[in-house]
Residue, then its C-alpha position, 0 to 999 in steps of 0.5 A: x954374259x955368255x953361257x958356255x955349254x958342252x951341248x945344247x938341244x933345242x927343238x920345235x922352233x916352228x919357223x913360219x908359224x905366226x907365234x914362232x919365237x924367233x927373236x927370243x931364239x936369236x937372243x938365246x943363240x947370241x947368249x951361248x957358246x957350245x961345242x954341239x948344237x942339236x936341233x931336234x926337229x920341227x925347226x919349220x912349221x910345215x915341210x912346204x916352208x909356208x909363212x917364212x918371213x925375214x926373221x925366220x930366214x935370219x935364223x936359218x942363216x945363223x944356223x947355216x954359219x954355225x953349221x960351217x964350223x961343225x957345231x950344228x947337228x940336225x935331227x928331222x922332225x915330222x914338220x921338216x922338209x926333205x933331207x935333200x933340202x937340208x943338205x942343199x940349203x943348209x949345208x947340213x945332213x939331217x939325221x934321225x937321231x944322235x947320242x949325247x954323252x953327259x957325265x959319263x952317261x949316254x942319252x939318245x936324242x930324237x924328235x918325239x914324232x918317232x914315238x908318237x903312236x897318235x900319228x898312226x891314226x887315219x889321215x883325216x883324223x890327223x888333218x882335222x886335229x891339225x886344223x883344230x890346233x892351227x885355229x886355236x893358235x890363230x885365235x890365241x898366239x900366246x898358246x894359253x888356249x892350246x895349253x889348256x886343251x892339252x892339259x885337260x886332255x892328259x887327265 
């Protein structure tokens, strides 16, 4: 069955991460038809593209092919590489944000890091928090440990 949508927004694929859900995303892409696919940041796990495996590269190939027909819009996230990389490798110019019209209403679409005040903390704190997060991911690729920590932190 093919699902048809005017627009689809996806984010935080984190290609290169051990727990990136690449196969599920490819199945999703094969199950939809859309006029507009908005990739709203953090398609990569880090801006140096560490950890990319063949399935991750296949996702990039699929997105590049879709982009040739003008269906893909790329919004940069805080984990993504430079704009030059996007245009050179993927053939897509990234943007910071876009507007989506749905049923006569307009919605701003951007990656959440632009509104995340925690990213203004000192770099040492951010690096420590990132190391703890990655260790939790390594210990538990299911994300249950991270989910529990995030849930407890929002009480």
